[in-house]
N, C-alpha and C positions, 0 to 999 in steps of 0.2 A: 303327037309323036307318030311318025309313020309306022315304026316297028318296034314297039316297047319290048316285046320278047327277045328280039335280036339283041338290042341295047342292054337288056337286063342279062342276058347269057354273057355278052363282052364284058359287063361289069363284074360278074362272078368270077370270070376267068382272069382277069386283070387283077382283081383285089383280093381274090381268094376268101371273100365275104359272101354270105348269102343275101339275096336282095329279094324283095317281094313288090308286088304291085298292090297299091291300096287306092281306093276312090276317096278322094277329098272334096272339100267344096269347089276347088278349081278344076276338078276332073281328075284323071287318072294321072298319078305320079309315081316314081320309084323311091322306095324307102328302104330301109333296112341299115346298111352299115355307113351310109352317107355322113351321119353325124359322127360316127368314129373317125371317118376319113377327114373330114374338116377339123376335128378336135386334135388329131395327130399332125395334120399339117400345121395347125396354129401354133401348138405347142412346140412342134419341131423348130419352126421359124423362130419362135421366141426365144427357145434354148439357144439357137445358133446365134442371135443377137446378143444374148446375154453373154455367152461364152466369148464372143467376140469383142464385146465391151471389157469383159474381165481381162481378156489377153492384152488389150491396147492399155488398159490402166497399169497392168504388171510390167509391161515393156517401158512405160514411162517411169514407174517407180525403179527399176532396174537402171535405167539410164540416169536418172537423178543420182542414185547412189554410185554408180560407176564415176561419174562427173566429179563427185565431192571426195572419193576415196581411191580410186585406182588410176584415173587418167592425170598425167602430169599438168601442172599449171602451164599456162601459156607463157612463154617466154622468147624474148628476142635476143640473139647473139650478135653483137657488132664487133668487128675485127679492125683494129687499128694499129699501125705500128708504134711500137713503143719508143719514148725518147731515149737517147743516148745516155748512157751512164759513164762515169769517169772510167769505168773499166773497159768500156767499149769503144772510148774516144780513140780517134787516130794518133799516132805517134808525133810529139812536137807541139802538141796542143796543151792547154792548161790541164792539169789532171793527169799529168804523165809521172806520177810518183812525187811531185813537189806541189805544195800548197800555192795557191795564187796569192801574191803579195806578201811573200815570205823572204824578201830579199834582206832585210835587216835583222833577221832573227839570228842567223849562226854567223854572220861575217860580212 
């Protein structure tokens, strides 16, 4: 690292955590709150994913419930003209107040 003190100062300013420089087998490294930052980042991401999955599952459950109880069933309405009844028949046609084939009944 070119300027570890400058980087340490930036890290402290950005994170609000205290950082220190320790020598390890690989040379000088920055330690301190890095473990906390990584843990917080990992837990935050896992929490976000878990909440997202729980929210999606809840939405699916609500949709299933709505579909079974609140939403009306699918229906098709077909409109056709009704056949003429004897009351709707035009004048002079059978059904005008006399029964068809009643010629010999009363006279």
